[in-house]
C-alpha positions as CSV (number, residue, x, y, z in Angstrom):
1,M,4.6,10.3,-2.2
2,R,5.2,9.6,1.5
3,P,2.4,9.3,4.0
4,L,2.0,11.9,6.7
5,W,0.8,9.2,9.1
6,S,0.5,5.4,9.2
7,G,-1.7,3.5,11.5
8,S,-4.6,1.1,11.5
9,L,-8.4,1.1,11.8
10,S,-9.8,-1.5,14.2
11,F,-13.3,-2.5,14.9
12,G,-14.1,-5.8,16.6
13,L,-11.6,-8.4,15.4
14,I,-11.0,-6.5,12.1
15,N,-7.8,-4.5,11.6
16,I,-7.3,-2.4,8.4
17,P,-3.9,-0.7,7.9
18,L,-4.1,3.0,6.9
19,K,-1.9,5.7,5.5
20,L,-2.7,9.4,5.6
21,Y,-1.6,11.5,2.6
22,S,-1.8,15.2,1.9
23,A,-4.9,16.2,-0.1
24,S,-2.8,18.1,-2.7
25,R,0.2,16.5,-4.5
26,P,3.0,18.3,-6.3
27,R,3.4,16.9,-9.8
28,P,7.1,15.7,-10.1
29,L,9.0,15.7,-13.3
30,N,9.4,12.2,-14.8
31,F,12.9,11.7,-16.0
32,R,14.2,8.7,-18.0
33,M,17.5,7.1,-17.1
34,L,19.9,7.3,-20.1
35,E,23.4,6.0,-20.8
36,K,25.7,9.0,-20.6
37,H,27.4,8.7,-24.0
38,S,24.9,7.3,-26.4
39,Q,21.8,8.7,-24.6
40,C,19.9,5.5,-25.1
41,E,17.3,4.5,-22.5
42,I,18.4,2.1,-19.7
43,Q,16.2,-0.9,-18.9
44,F,15.7,-2.2,-15.3
45,K,16.0,-6.0,-15.1
46,R,15.2,-8.4,-12.4
47,I,18.5,-10.0,-11.5
48,C,18.9,-12.9,-8.9
49,F,21.5,-12.0,-6.3
50,K,22.8,-15.6,-6.0
51,N,23.4,-16.6,-9.6
52,H,23.3,-13.1,-11.3
53,K,20.8,-14.3,-13.9
54,E,17.8,-12.4,-15.2
55,V,14.5,-13.6,-13.7
56,A,11.3,-13.7,-15.8
57,Y,8.5,-11.5,-14.4
58,E,6.2,-14.6,-14.0
59,D,8.8,-16.2,-11.7
60,V,8.8,-13.3,-9.3
61,V,6.9,-13.8,-6.0
62,K,6.4,-11.4,-3.0
63,G,8.1,-12.3,0.3
64,Y,8.5,-10.9,3.8
65,E,11.8,-11.3,5.5
66,Y,11.0,-12.1,9.1
67,R,14.6,-13.1,10.0
68,K,17.8,-12.4,8.1
69,G,17.7,-14.7,5.1
70,D,14.3,-16.3,6.0
71,Y,11.2,-15.4,4.1
72,V,7.4,-16.0,4.2
73,V,6.2,-16.1,0.6
74,L,2.8,-14.4,0.0
75,T,0.5,-15.4,-2.8
76,D,-2.3,-13.4,-4.5
77,E,-4.8,-15.2,-2.3
78,D,-3.1,-13.9,0.8
79,F,-3.5,-10.3,-0.5
80,K,-7.2,-10.9,-1.4
81,K,-7.9,-11.9,2.3
82,A,-6.7,-8.4,3.4
83,T,-9.3,-6.8,1.2
84,R,-12.2,-8.5,2.9
85,A,-12.0,-6.3,6.0
86,Y,-11.8,-3.1,3.9
87,G,-14.8,-4.4,1.8
88,L,-16.8,-5.2,4.9
89,L,-16.5,-1.7,6.3
90,L,-17.1,-0.1,2.8
91,Q,-20.2,-2.2,2.3
92,A,-21.6,-1.4,5.8
93,L,-21.2,2.3,5.2
94,E,-22.7,2.1,1.7
95,R,-25.8,0.1,2.8
96,T,-26.5,2.3,5.9
97,N,-25.6,5.6,4.1
98,K,-23.7,6.6,7.3
99,V,-20.2,7.8,8.1
100,A,-17.9,6.2,10.7
101,I,-16.3,8.4,13.4
102,A,-12.8,7.4,14.4
103,K,-10.2,8.7,16.8
104,F,-6.5,8.6,15.9
105,V,-3.3,9.9,17.4
106,M,-0.8,11.9,15.2
107,R,2.2,13.6,16.6
108,D,1.2,12.9,20.2
109,K,-2.2,14.6,19.7
110,Q,-5.6,12.8,19.5
111,H,-7.8,13.8,16.5
112,L,-11.4,12.9,15.3
113,A,-11.9,11.7,11.8
114,A,-14.9,10.9,9.6
115,I,-14.7,7.8,7.3
116,K,-17.1,7.7,4.5
117,N,-17.8,5.8,1.3
118,E,-17.0,7.9,-1.8
119,A,-17.3,6.3,-5.2
120,G,-16.5,2.8,-3.9
121,A,-13.6,3.8,-1.7
122,L,-13.1,4.8,1.9
123,I,-12.0,8.4,2.5
């Protein structure tokens, strides 16, 4: 499902990336990929572009291409650091039993939004 809007929530030195999705979601059909003649299921494999060999799942890392052919490799620790800001806001709203009021711009129009803690998640 594609987001209707992407942006970020900032307070102080904290910045949390956000995506806005529709509240209702159509349920798509889930098709399997099959070989045309034998109708057997097709597997997706992780293949290295350089040597055309299959790569084991445990040897796959996440990287961001900042320049053509140059990557910054991100570890699980890097992704855990991003959850700190989210957790900080979630914890503050949970402890104070309050909602946060935010302003955001979507399609050249400014809107107000309420951010609250609902079952351990920000909505």
